[in-house]
PDB file as gemmi writes it, atoms N, CA and C in Angstrom:
CRYST1    1.000    1.000    1.000  90.00  90.00  90.00 P 1                      
ATOM      1  N   TYR A   1       9.664  -0.992   2.824  1.00  0.00           N  
ATOM      2  CA  TYR A   1       9.756  -1.355   1.491  1.00  0.00           C  
ATOM      3  C   TYR A   1       9.493  -0.061   0.626  1.00  0.00           C  
ATOM      4  N   GLY A   2      10.363   0.099  -0.489  1.00  0.00           N  
ATOM      5  CA  GLY A   2      10.138   1.156  -1.431  1.00  0.00           C  
ATOM      6  C   GLY A   2      10.683   2.502  -0.853  1.00  0.00           C  
ATOM      7  N   ASP A   3      10.518   3.412  -1.814  1.00  0.00           N  
ATOM      8  CA  ASP A   3      11.005   4.814  -1.435  1.00  0.00           C  
ATOM      9  C   ASP A   3       9.848   5.861  -1.657  1.00  0.00           C  
ATOM     10  N   ILE A   4       9.670   6.757  -0.656  1.00  0.00           N  
ATOM     11  CA  ILE A   4       8.797   7.810  -0.656  1.00  0.00           C  
ATOM     12  C   ILE A   4       9.039   8.697  -1.738  1.00  0.00           C  
ATOM     13  N   ALA A   5       8.006   9.180  -2.484  1.00  0.00           N  
ATOM     14  CA  ALA A   5       8.266  10.087  -3.548  1.00  0.00           C  
ATOM     15  C   ALA A   5       7.252  11.254  -3.599  1.00  0.00           C  
ATOM     16  N   TRP A   6       7.169  12.023  -2.464  1.00  0.00           N  
ATOM     17  CA  TRP A   6       6.246  13.125  -2.328  1.00  0.00           C  
ATOM     18  C   TRP A   6       6.422  14.076  -3.504  1.00  0.00           C  
ATOM     19  N   ASP A   7       7.620  14.370  -3.959  1.00  0.00           N  
ATOM     20  CA  ASP A   7       7.910  15.398  -4.932  1.00  0.00           C  
ATOM     21  C   ASP A   7       7.248  15.074  -6.286  1.00  0.00           C  
ATOM     22  N   THR A   8       7.312  13.829  -6.686  1.00  0.00           N  
ATOM     23  CA  THR A   8       6.669  13.460  -8.010  1.00  0.00           C  
ATOM     24  C   THR A   8       5.316  12.753  -7.928  1.00  0.00           C  
ATOM     25  N   HIS A   9       5.016  12.224  -6.738  1.00  0.00           N  
ATOM     26  CA  HIS A   9       3.709  11.525  -6.506  1.00  0.00           C  
ATOM     27  C   HIS A   9       3.034  11.954  -5.166  1.00  0.00           C  
ATOM     28  N   PRO A  10       2.398  13.106  -5.274  1.00  0.00           N  
ATOM     29  CA  PRO A  10       1.841  13.774  -4.102  1.00  0.00           C  
ATOM     30  C   PRO A  10       0.543  13.292  -3.563  1.00  0.00           C  
ATOM     31  N   VAL A  11       0.000  12.325  -4.345  1.00  0.00           N  
ATOM     32  CA  VAL A  11      -1.331  11.766  -3.821  1.00  0.00           C  
ATOM     33  C   VAL A  11      -1.011  10.313  -3.356  1.00  0.00           C  
ATOM     34  N   SER A  12      -1.501  10.042  -2.208  1.00  0.00           N  
ATOM     35  CA  SER A  12      -1.274   8.672  -1.591  1.00  0.00           C  
ATOM     36  C   SER A  12      -2.533   8.031  -1.047  1.00  0.00           C  
ATOM     37  N   GLN A  13      -2.639   6.695  -1.350  1.00  0.00           N  
ATOM     38  CA  GLN A  13      -3.716   5.961  -0.783  1.00  0.00           C  
ATOM     39  C   GLN A  13      -2.949   5.050   0.260  1.00  0.00           C  
ATOM     40  N   MET A  14      -3.377   5.203   1.532  1.00  0.00           N  
ATOM     41  CA  MET A  14      -2.758   4.456   2.623  1.00  0.00           C  
ATOM     42  C   MET A  14      -3.802   3.314   3.049  1.00  0.00           C  
ATOM     43  N   ARG A  15      -3.256   2.184   3.121  1.00  0.00           N  
ATOM     44  CA  ARG A  15      -4.119   1.119   3.681  1.00  0.00           C  
ATOM     45  C   ARG A  15      -3.294   0.564   5.053  1.00  0.00           C  
ATOM     46  N   ILE A  16      -4.040   0.601   6.104  1.00  0.00           N  
ATOM     47  CA  ILE A  16      -3.361   0.225   7.403  1.00  0.00           C  
ATOM     48  C   ILE A  16      -3.879  -1.087   7.795  1.00  0.00           C  
ATOM     49  N   TYR A  17      -3.014  -1.930   7.943  1.00  0.00           N  
ATOM     50  CA  TYR A  17      -3.284  -3.398   8.405  1.00  0.00           C  
ATOM     51  C   TYR A  17      -2.759  -3.584   9.843  1.00  0.00           C  
ATOM     52  N   GLN A  18      -3.586  -4.285  10.611  1.00  0.00           N  
ATOM     53  CA  GLN A  18      -3.214  -4.787  11.860  1.00  0.00           C  
ATOM     54  C   GLN A  18      -2.674  -6.193  11.552  1.00  0.00           C  
ATOM     55  N   ILE A  19      -1.408  -6.515  11.919  1.00  0.00           N  
ATOM     56  CA  ILE A  19      -0.757  -7.721  11.478  1.00  0.00           C  
ATOM     57  C   ILE A  19       0.194  -8.263  12.598  1.00  0.00           C  
ATOM     58  N   SER A  20       0.333  -9.562  12.795  1.00  0.00           N  
ATOM     59  CA  SER A  20       1.274 -10.117  13.666  1.00  0.00           C  
ATOM     60  C   SER A  20       2.679  -9.795  13.063  1.00  0.00           C  
ATOM     61  N   ARG A  21       3.659  -9.549  13.958  1.00  0.00           N  
ATOM     62  CA  ARG A  21       5.011  -9.259  13.569  1.00  0.00           C  
ATOM     63  C   ARG A  21       5.567 -10.341  12.842  1.00  0.00           C  
ATOM     64  N   LYS A  22       5.217 -11.703  13.011  1.00  0.00           N  
ATOM     65  CA  LYS A  22       5.747 -12.808  12.263  1.00  0.00           C  
ATOM     66  C   LYS A  22       5.304 -12.792  10.887  1.00  0.00           C  
ATOM     67  N   ASN A  23       4.149 -12.089  10.548  1.00  0.00           N  
ATOM     68  CA  ASN A  23       3.641 -12.054   9.234  1.00  0.00           C  
ATOM     69  C   ASN A  23       4.158 -10.813   8.321  1.00  0.00           C  
ATOM     70  N   VAL A  24       5.031 -10.000   8.925  1.00  0.00           N  
ATOM     71  CA  VAL A  24       5.633  -8.867   8.206  1.00  0.00           C  
ATOM     72  C   VAL A  24       6.424  -9.247   6.991  1.00  0.00           C  
ATOM     73  N   PRO A  25       7.299 -10.329   7.130  1.00  0.00           N  
ATOM     74  CA  PRO A  25       8.066 -10.520   5.867  1.00  0.00           C  
ATOM     75  C   PRO A  25       7.211 -10.969   4.703  1.00  0.00           C  
ATOM     76  N   ALA A  26       6.118 -11.785   4.979  1.00  0.00           N  
ATOM     77  CA  ALA A  26       5.155 -12.130   3.910  1.00  0.00           C  
ATOM     78  C   ALA A  26       4.449 -10.935   3.337  1.00  0.00           C  
ATOM     79  N   ALA A  27       4.250 -10.021   4.239  1.00  0.00           N  
ATOM     80  CA  ALA A  27       3.457  -8.752   3.798  1.00  0.00           C  
ATOM     81  C   ALA A  27       4.316  -8.063   2.904  1.00  0.00           C  
ATOM     82  N   VAL A  28       5.598  -7.882   3.236  1.00  0.00           N  
ATOM     83  CA  VAL A  28       6.641  -7.153   2.408  1.00  0.00           C  
ATOM     84  C   VAL A  28       6.749  -7.866   0.993  1.00  0.00           C  
ATOM     85  N   SER A  29       6.727  -9.113   1.081  1.00  0.00           N  
ATOM     86  CA  SER A  29       6.729  -9.910  -0.229  1.00  0.00           C  
ATOM     87  C   SER A  29       5.567  -9.462  -1.046  1.00  0.00           C  
ATOM     88  N   ILE A  30       4.324  -9.422  -0.472  1.00  0.00           N  
ATOM     89  CA  ILE A  30       3.135  -8.999  -1.253  1.00  0.00           C  
ATOM     90  C   ILE A  30       3.361  -7.572  -1.801  1.00  0.00           C  
ATOM     91  N   LEU A  31       3.846  -6.675  -1.031  1.00  0.00           N  
ATOM     92  CA  LEU A  31       4.190  -5.362  -1.613  1.00  0.00           C  
ATOM     93  C   LEU A  31       5.036  -5.297  -2.819  1.00  0.00           C  
ATOM     94  N   GLY A  32       5.950  -6.287  -2.898  1.00  0.00           N  
ATOM     95  CA  GLY A  32       6.855  -6.401  -4.049  1.00  0.00           C  
ATOM     96  C   GLY A  32       5.961  -6.856  -5.221  1.00  0.00           C  
ATOM     97  N   GLU A  33       5.103  -7.760  -4.983  1.00  0.00           N  
ATOM     98  CA  GLU A  33       4.223  -8.329  -6.074  1.00  0.00           C  
ATOM     99  C   GLU A  33       3.235  -7.181  -6.528  1.00  0.00           C  
ATOM    100  N   VAL A  34       2.794  -6.271  -5.653  1.00  0.00           N  
ATOM    101  CA  VAL A  34       2.019  -5.186  -6.092  1.00  0.00           C  
ATOM    102  C   VAL A  34       2.836  -4.248  -6.898  1.00  0.00           C  
ATOM    103  N   ASP A  35       3.996  -4.020  -6.429  1.00  0.00           N  
ATOM    104  CA  ASP A  35       4.868  -3.058  -7.111  1.00  0.00           C  
ATOM    105  C   ASP A  35       5.131  -3.536  -8.561  1.00  0.00           C  
ATOM    106  N   ALA A  36       5.201  -4.807  -8.888  1.00  0.00           N  
ATOM    107  CA  ALA A  36       5.429  -5.398 -10.148  1.00  0.00           C  
ATOM    108  C   ALA A  36       4.304  -5.198 -11.102  1.00  0.00           C  
ATOM    109  N   LEU A  37       3.094  -4.864 -10.562  1.00  0.00           N  
ATOM    110  CA  LEU A  37       1.950  -4.736 -11.407  1.00  0.00           C  
ATOM    111  C   LEU A  37       1.929  -3.364 -12.328  1.00  0.00           C  
ATOM    112  N   THR A  38       2.742  -2.380 -11.884  1.00  0.00           N  
ATOM    113  CA  THR A  38       2.713  -1.169 -12.580  1.00  0.00           C  
ATOM    114  C   THR A  38       3.963  -0.401 -12.244  1.00  0.00           C  
ATOM    115  N   GLU A  39       4.424   0.459 -13.248  1.00  0.00           N  
ATOM    116  CA  GLU A  39       5.627   1.260 -13.122  1.00  0.00           C  
ATOM    117  C   GLU A  39       5.172   2.623 -12.684  1.00  0.00           C  
ATOM    118  N   ASP A  40       3.927   2.943 -12.850  1.00  0.00           N  
ATOM    119  CA  ASP A  40       3.499   4.421 -12.725  1.00  0.00           C  
ATOM    120  C   ASP A  40       3.245   4.717 -11.211  1.00  0.00           C  
ATOM    121  N   VAL A  41       3.092   3.641 -10.313  1.00  0.00           N  
ATOM    122  CA  VAL A  41       2.678   3.891  -8.926  1.00  0.00           C  
ATOM    123  C   VAL A  41       3.825   3.562  -8.096  1.00  0.00           C  
ATOM    124  N   LYS A  42       4.163   4.489  -7.080  1.00  0.00           N  
ATOM    125  CA  LYS A  42       5.194   4.147  -6.167  1.00  0.00           C  
ATOM    126  C   LYS A  42       4.609   3.410  -4.925  1.00  0.00           C  
ATOM    127  N   VAL A  43       5.193   2.256  -4.676  1.00  0.00           N  
ATOM    128  CA  VAL A  43       4.658   1.357  -3.566  1.00  0.00           C  
ATOM    129  C   VAL A  43       5.540   1.447  -2.340  1.00  0.00           C  
ATOM    130  N   VAL A  44       5.013   1.834  -1.279  1.00  0.00           N  
ATOM    131  CA  VAL A  44       5.831   1.923  -0.022  1.00  0.00           C  
ATOM    132  C   VAL A  44       5.177   1.206   1.165  1.00  0.00           C  
ATOM    133  N   GLY A  45       6.019   0.449   1.907  1.00  0.00           N  
ATOM    134  CA  GLY A  45       5.562  -0.145   3.129  1.00  0.00           C  
ATOM    135  C   GLY A  45       6.234   0.520   4.296  1.00  0.00           C  
ATOM    136  N   VAL A  46       5.432   0.794   5.366  1.00  0.00           N  
ATOM    137  CA  VAL A  46       5.898   1.493   6.531  1.00  0.00           C  
ATOM    138  C   VAL A  46       5.480   0.731   7.759  1.00  0.00           C  
ATOM    139  N   ALA A  47       6.407   0.459   8.695  1.00  0.00           N  
ATOM    140  CA  ALA A  47       6.074  -0.023   9.946  1.00  0.00           C  
ATOM    141  C   ALA A  47       6.555   0.783  10.992  1.00  0.00           C  
ATOM    142  N   PRO A  48       5.891   0.940  12.150  1.00  0.00           N  
ATOM    143  CA  PRO A  48       6.313   1.807  13.264  1.00  0.00           C  
ATOM    144  C   PRO A  48       7.586   1.315  13.958  1.00  0.00           C  
ATOM    145  N   VAL A  49       8.492   2.176  14.334  1.00  0.00           N  
ATOM    146  CA  VAL A  49       9.722   1.814  15.128  1.00  0.00           C  
ATOM    147  C   VAL A  49       9.309   1.916  16.583  1.00  0.00           C  
ATOM    148  N   VAL A  50       8.643   3.094  16.956  1.00  0.00           N  
ATOM    149  CA  VAL A  50       8.101   3.301  18.360  1.00  0.00           C  
ATOM    150  C   VAL A  50       6.648   3.742  18.091  1.00  0.00           C  
ATOM    151  N   SER A  51       5.778   3.071  18.839  1.00  0.00           N  
ATOM    152  CA  SER A  51       4.378   3.461  18.674  1.00  0.00           C  
ATOM    153  C   SER A  51       3.574   2.729  19.821  1.00  0.00           C  
ATOM    154  N   GLU A  52       2.496   3.322  20.100  1.00  0.00           N  
ATOM    155  CA  GLU A  52       1.499   2.716  21.078  1.00  0.00           C  
ATOM    156  C   GLU A  52       1.034   1.356  20.496  1.00  0.00           C  
ATOM    157  N   ASP A  53       0.856   1.286  19.204  1.00  0.00           N  
ATOM    158  CA  ASP A  53       0.361   0.092  18.570  1.00  0.00           C  
ATOM    159  C   ASP A  53       1.495  -0.486  17.542  1.00  0.00           C  
ATOM    160  N   MET A  54       2.199  -1.503  18.049  1.00  0.00           N  
ATOM    161  CA  MET A  54       3.234  -1.988  17.109  1.00  0.00           C  
ATOM    162  C   MET A  54       2.737  -3.131  16.289  1.00  0.00           C  
ATOM    163  N   THR A  55       1.353  -3.319  16.192  1.00  0.00           N  
ATOM    164  CA  THR A  55       0.854  -4.322  15.309  1.00  0.00           C  
ATOM    165  C   THR A  55       0.357  -3.821  13.928  1.00  0.00           C  
ATOM    166  N   ILE A  56       0.797  -2.633  13.576  1.00  0.00           N  
ATOM    167  CA  ILE A  56       0.176  -2.125  12.278  1.00  0.00           C  
ATOM    168  C   ILE A  56       1.372  -1.988  11.261  1.00  0.00           C  
ATOM    169  N   ILE A  57       0.944  -2.054  10.004  1.00  0.00           N  
ATOM    170  CA  ILE A  57       1.878  -1.556   8.890  1.00  0.00           C  
ATOM    171  C   ILE A  57       1.077  -0.843   7.922  1.00  0.00           C  
ATOM    172  N   HIS A  58       1.706   0.076   7.190  1.00  0.00           N  
ATOM    173  CA  HIS A  58       0.943   0.893   6.271  1.00  0.00           C  
ATOM    174  C   HIS A  58       1.465   0.404   4.855  1.00  0.00           C  
ATOM    175  N   ALA A  59       0.509   0.118   4.004  1.00  0.00           N  
ATOM    176  CA  ALA A  59       0.766  -0.131   2.650  1.00  0.00           C  
ATOM    177  C   ALA A  59       0.374   1.141   1.907  1.00  0.00           C  
ATOM    178  N   THR A  60       1.302   1.893   1.302  1.00  0.00           N  
ATOM    179  CA  THR A  60       1.100   3.094   0.758  1.00  0.00           C  
ATOM    180  C   THR A  60       1.373   3.131  -0.795  1.00  0.00           C  
ATOM    181  N   TYR A  61       0.377   3.619  -1.494  1.00  0.00           N  
ATOM    182  CA  TYR A  61       0.472   3.686  -2.981  1.00  0.00           C  
ATOM    183  C   TYR A  61       0.458   5.135  -3.302  1.00  0.00           C  
ATOM    184  N   GLN A  62       1.576   5.657  -4.026  1.00  0.00           N  
ATOM    185  CA  GLN A  62       1.683   6.984  -4.328  1.00  0.00           C  
ATOM    186  C   GLN A  62       1.448   7.276  -5.838  1.00  0.00           C  
ATOM    187  N   PHE A  63       0.679   8.264  -6.098  1.00  0.00           N  
ATOM    188  CA  PHE A  63       0.269   8.636  -7.498  1.00  0.00           C  
ATOM    189  C   PHE A  63       0.635  10.007  -7.914  1.00  0.00           C  
ATOM    190  N   LYS A  64       0.724  10.342  -9.162  1.00  0.00           N  
ATOM    191  CA  LYS A  64       1.088  11.684  -9.672  1.00  0.00           C  
ATOM    192  C   LYS A  64       0.040  12.802  -9.531  1.00  0.00           C  
ATOM    193  N   SER A  65      -1.264  12.398  -9.487  1.00  0.00           N  
ATOM    194  CA  SER A  65      -2.297  13.303  -9.271  1.00  0.00           C  
ATOM    195  C   SER A  65      -3.528  12.521  -8.874  1.00  0.00           C  
ATOM    196  N   ILE A  66      -4.649  13.362  -8.595  1.00  0.00           N  
ATOM    197  CA  ILE A  66      -5.927  12.637  -8.326  1.00  0.00           C  
ATOM    198  C   ILE A  66      -6.386  11.885  -9.496  1.00  0.00           C  
ATOM    199  N   SER A  67      -6.304  12.490 -10.727  1.00  0.00           N  
ATOM    200  CA  SER A  67      -6.721  11.822 -11.941  1.00  0.00           C  
ATOM    201  C   SER A  67      -5.894  10.523 -12.157  1.00  0.00           C  
ATOM    202  N   HIS A  68      -4.604  10.616 -11.939  1.00  0.00           N  
ATOM    203  CA  HIS A  68      -3.813   9.372 -12.001  1.00  0.00           C  
ATOM    204  C   HIS A  68      -4.208   8.306 -11.030  1.00  0.00           C  
ATOM    205  N   TRP A  69      -4.514   8.719  -9.804  1.00  0.00           N  
ATOM    206  CA  TRP A  69      -5.051   7.757  -8.852  1.00  0.00           C  
ATOM    207  C   TRP A  69      -6.289   7.022  -9.355  1.00  0.00           C  
ATOM    208  N   GLY A  70      -7.222   7.757  -9.837  1.00  0.00           N  
ATOM    209  CA  GLY A  70      -8.465   7.206 -10.394  1.00  0.00           C  
ATOM    210  C   GLY A  70      -8.248   6.278 -11.513  1.00  0.00           C  
ATOM    211  N   GLU A  71      -7.333   6.642 -12.443  1.00  0.00           N  
ATOM    212  CA  GLU A  71      -6.984   5.702 -13.587  1.00  0.00           C  
ATOM    213  C   GLU A  71      -6.339   4.486 -13.052  1.00  0.00           C  
ATOM    214  N   GLN A  72      -5.396   4.511 -12.085  1.00  0.00           N  
ATOM    215  CA  GLN A  72      -4.758   3.354 -11.713  1.00  0.00           C  
ATOM    216  C   GLN A  72      -5.688   2.382 -10.839  1.00  0.00           C  
ATOM    217  N   ILE A  73      -6.608   3.047 -10.133  1.00  0.00           N  
ATOM    218  CA  ILE A  73      -7.636   2.205  -9.363  1.00  0.00           C  
ATOM    219  C   ILE A  73      -8.357   1.377 -10.305  1.00  0.00           C  
ATOM    220  N   ASP A  74      -8.798   2.032 -11.471  1.00  0.00           N  
ATOM    221  CA  ASP A  74      -9.562   1.243 -12.641  1.00  0.00           C  
ATOM    222  C   ASP A  74      -8.645   0.279 -13.200  1.00  0.00           C  
ATOM    223  N   LYS A  75      -7.431   0.620 -13.495  1.00  0.00           N  
ATOM    224  CA  LYS A  75      -6.496  -0.293 -14.177  1.00  0.00           C  
ATOM    225  C   LYS A  75      -5.955  -1.315 -13.401  1.00  0.00           C  
ATOM    226  N   VAL A  76      -5.405  -1.018 -12.328  1.00  0.00           N  
ATOM    227  CA  VAL A  76      -4.730  -2.006 -11.494  1.00  0.00           C  
ATOM    228  C   VAL A  76      -5.486  -2.406 -10.288  1.00  0.00           C  
ATOM    229  N   GLY A  77      -6.124  -1.535  -9.528  1.00  0.00           N  
ATOM    230  CA  GLY A  77      -6.783  -1.834  -8.325  1.00  0.00           C  
ATOM    231  C   GLY A  77      -7.963  -2.754  -8.475  1.00  0.00           C  
ATOM    232  N   MET A  78      -8.634  -2.635  -9.644  1.00  0.00           N  
ATOM    233  CA  MET A  78      -9.814  -3.555  -9.878  1.00  0.00           C  
ATOM    234  C   MET A  78      -9.340  -4.839 -10.585  1.00  0.00           C  
ATOM    235  N   SER A  79      -8.089  -5.010 -10.976  1.00  0.00           N  
ATOM    236  CA  SER A  79      -7.634  -6.115 -11.701  1.00  0.00           C  
ATOM    237  C   SER A  79      -7.720  -7.320 -10.884  1.00  0.00           C  
ATOM    238  N   GLU A  80      -7.840  -8.540 -11.541  1.00  0.00           N  
ATOM    239  CA  GLU A  80      -7.946  -9.843 -10.877  1.00  0.00           C  
ATOM    240  C   GLU A  80      -6.624 -10.097 -10.126  1.00  0.00           C  
ATOM    241  N   GLU A  81      -5.528  -9.701 -10.692  1.00  0.00           N  
ATOM    242  CA  GLU A  81      -4.206  -9.896 -10.037  1.00  0.00           C  
ATOM    243  C   GLU A  81      -4.040  -9.171  -8.778  1.00  0.00           C  
ATOM    244  N   PHE A  82      -4.446  -7.942  -8.813  1.00  0.00           N  
ATOM    245  CA  PHE A  82      -4.422  -7.122  -7.501  1.00  0.00           C  
ATOM    246  C   PHE A  82      -5.370  -7.647  -6.561  1.00  0.00           C  
ATOM    247  N   GLN A  83      -6.556  -8.025  -6.853  1.00  0.00           N  
ATOM    248  CA  GLN A  83      -7.570  -8.551  -5.925  1.00  0.00           C  
ATOM    249  C   GLN A  83      -7.049  -9.783  -5.297  1.00  0.00           C  
ATOM    250  N   GLU A  84      -6.378 -10.646  -6.041  1.00  0.00           N  
ATOM    251  CA  GLU A  84      -5.732 -11.841  -5.441  1.00  0.00           C  
ATOM    252  C   GLU A  84      -4.792 -11.513  -4.405  1.00  0.00           C  
ATOM    253  N   LEU A  85      -4.027 -10.434  -4.605  1.00  0.00           N  
ATOM    254  CA  LEU A  85      -2.986  -9.940  -3.649  1.00  0.00           C  
ATOM    255  C   LEU A  85      -3.772  -9.436  -2.394  1.00  0.00           C  
ATOM    256  N   VAL A  86      -4.780  -8.766  -2.620  1.00  0.00           N  
ATOM    257  CA  VAL A  86      -5.473  -8.150  -1.427  1.00  0.00           C  
ATOM    258  C   VAL A  86      -5.986  -9.349  -0.591  1.00  0.00           C  
ATOM    259  N   ASN A  87      -6.492 -10.420  -1.167  1.00  0.00           N  
ATOM    260  CA  ASN A  87      -6.933 -11.601  -0.523  1.00  0.00           C  
ATOM    261  C   ASN A  87      -5.864 -12.190   0.200  1.00  0.00           C  
ATOM    262  N   LYS A  88      -4.590 -12.283  -0.279  1.00  0.00           N  
ATOM    263  CA  LYS A  88      -3.424 -12.831   0.378  1.00  0.00           C  
ATOM    264  C   LYS A  88      -3.100 -11.978   1.626  1.00  0.00           C  
ATOM    265  N   ALA A  89      -3.153 -10.703   1.487  1.00  0.00           N  
ATOM    266  CA  ALA A  89      -2.940  -9.741   2.505  1.00  0.00           C  
ATOM    267  C   ALA A  89      -3.940  -9.904   3.648  1.00  0.00           C  
ATOM    268  N   ASN A  90      -5.152 -10.132   3.342  1.00  0.00           N  
ATOM    269  CA  ASN A  90      -6.211 -10.330   4.306  1.00  0.00           C  
ATOM    270  C   ASN A  90      -6.050 -11.723   5.062  1.00  0.00           C  
ATOM    271  N   ASP A  91      -5.378 -12.563   4.583  1.00  0.00           N  
ATOM    272  CA  ASP A  91      -4.957 -13.796   5.278  1.00  0.00           C  
ATOM    273  C   ASP A  91      -3.914 -13.540   6.312  1.00  0.00           C  
ATOM    274  N   LEU A  92      -3.057 -12.551   6.141  1.00  0.00           N  
ATOM    275  CA  LEU A  92      -1.970 -12.199   7.012  1.00  0.00           C  
ATOM    276  C   LEU A  92      -2.409 -11.259   8.135  1.00  0.00           C  
ATOM    277  N   GLY A  93      -3.331 -10.366   7.922  1.00  0.00           N  
ATOM    278  CA  GLY A  93      -3.770  -9.364   8.797  1.00  0.00           C  
ATOM    279  C   GLY A  93      -5.104  -8.786   8.435  1.00  0.00           C  
ATOM    280  N   THR A  94      -5.542  -7.771   9.251  1.00  0.00           N  
ATOM    281  CA  THR A  94      -6.801  -7.207   9.058  1.00  0.00           C  
ATOM    282  C   THR A  94      -6.684  -5.737   8.540  1.00  0.00           C  
ATOM    283  N   LEU A  95      -7.361  -5.383   7.516  1.00  0.00           N  
ATOM    284  CA  LEU A  95      -7.427  -3.935   7.109  1.00  0.00           C  
ATOM    285  C   LEU A  95      -8.237  -3.243   8.100  1.00  0.00           C  
ATOM    286  N   VAL A  96      -7.626  -2.182   8.721  1.00  0.00           N  
ATOM    287  CA  VAL A  96      -8.342  -1.362   9.677  1.00  0.00           C  
ATOM    288  C   VAL A  96      -8.724   0.023   9.311  1.00  0.00           C  
ATOM    289  N   SER A  97      -8.012   0.490   8.313  1.00  0.00           N  
ATOM    290  CA  SER A  97      -8.254   1.797   7.824  1.00  0.00           C  
ATOM    291  C   SER A  97      -7.744   1.965   6.313  1.00  0.00           C  
ATOM    292  N   SER A  98      -8.333   2.786   5.577  1.00  0.00           N  
ATOM    293  CA  SER A  98      -7.834   3.133   4.252  1.00  0.00           C  
ATOM    294  C   SER A  98      -8.260   4.570   3.912  1.00  0.00           C  
ATOM    295  N   GLY A  99      -7.420   5.248   3.377  1.00  0.00           N  
ATOM    296  CA  GLY A  99      -7.796   6.709   2.962  1.00  0.00           C  
ATOM    297  C   GLY A  99      -6.878   7.323   1.848  1.00  0.00           C  
ATOM    298  N   VAL A 100      -7.230   8.304   1.268  1.00  0.00           N  
ATOM    299  CA  VAL A 100      -6.477   8.921   0.190  1.00  0.00           C  
ATOM    300  C   VAL A 100      -6.058  10.339   0.761  1.00  0.00           C  
ATOM    301  N   TYR A 101      -4.727  10.634   0.549  1.00  0.00           N  
ATOM    302  CA  TYR A 101      -4.172  11.932   1.119  1.00  0.00           C  
ATOM    303  C   TYR A 101      -3.344  12.612  -0.061  1.00  0.00           C  
ATOM    304  N   MET A 102      -3.311  13.938   0.147  1.00  0.00           N  
ATOM    305  CA  MET A 102      -2.538  14.716  -0.915  1.00  0.00           C  
ATOM    306  C   MET A 102      -1.709  15.719  -0.187  1.00  0.00           C  
ATOM    307  N   THR A 103      -0.511  15.961  -0.602  1.00  0.00           N  
ATOM    308  CA  THR A 103       0.313  16.890   0.025  1.00  0.00           C  
ATOM    309  C   THR A 103      -0.232  18.350  -0.344  1.00  0.00           C  
ATOM    310  N   ILE A 104      -0.046  19.304   0.561  1.00  0.00           N  
ATOM    311  CA  ILE A 104      -0.573  20.567   0.368  1.00  0.00           C  
ATOM    312  C   ILE A 104       0.568  21.693   0.556  1.00  0.00           C  
TER     313      ILE A 104                                                      
END                                                                             
């Protein structure tokens, strides 16, 4: 889902979920709902094609800068709408890891 935008959005928060493959379409639908919450954040979903663990997907949110990340966490990440989507995602799979990364 989505398009990677490292050139304009070098800061990423990645949330890695362990999920049954049958739940992937519903997870992609949730990514679309998250994407609709803001125009400033790039939303990307990634699933392995070949991997030791084929039960994971990455929900990646890309930001323009570290300060932009903080602003969007306060504005969108803490919103009731986003938290409802997080709860829907938790019904589909289990969050196993989350982190923030920046291109160097």
